[in-house]
C-alpha positions in Angstrom: -8.7 10.7 1.4 -7.7 10.4 -2.2 -7.2 6.6 -3.9 -5.7 6.0 -6.6 -6.5 4.8 -10.6 -3.2 4.7 -12.1 -2.3 1.4 -13.5 1.4 1.5 -12.9 0.6 2.0 -8.6 -1.2 -1.1 -8.8 0.6 -2.1 -5.5 -0.9 1.5 -3.9 -4.0 0.8 -2.4 -4.9 4.9 -1.0 -2.9 8.1 0.1 -4.3 10.3 3.4 -3.2 13.3 5.0 -2.4 13.6 8.5 -1.7 16.1 10.9 1.8 15.4 11.0 2.2 13.9 7.7 1.1 11.6 4.8 -0.5 7.7 5.1 0.1 5.7 2.3 -1.3 1.9 2.5 -0.1 -0.4 0.5 -1.1 -3.6 -0.6 1.3 -6.0 0.7 -0.4 -8.7 -1.1 1.5 -7.2 -4.0 4.6 -6.0 -2.9 6.1 -9.1 -0.4 6.4 -12.8 -2.2 4.6 -15.9 -0.6 7.6 -16.7 1.2 8.2 -13.2 3.0 3.9 -12.9 3.5 4.4 -16.3 5.6 6.9 -14.8 7.5 4.9 -11.9 8.8 2.1 -14.3 10.1 
């Protein structure tokens, strides 16, 4: 697993390689608004 440290990818928590593809971990708190997060819970 590779963790990014680029400042322009603040929403990106990590990237990992899977047997069938790529796993991308995203910080939803930095991508979605408070209203959108509330809809998910």
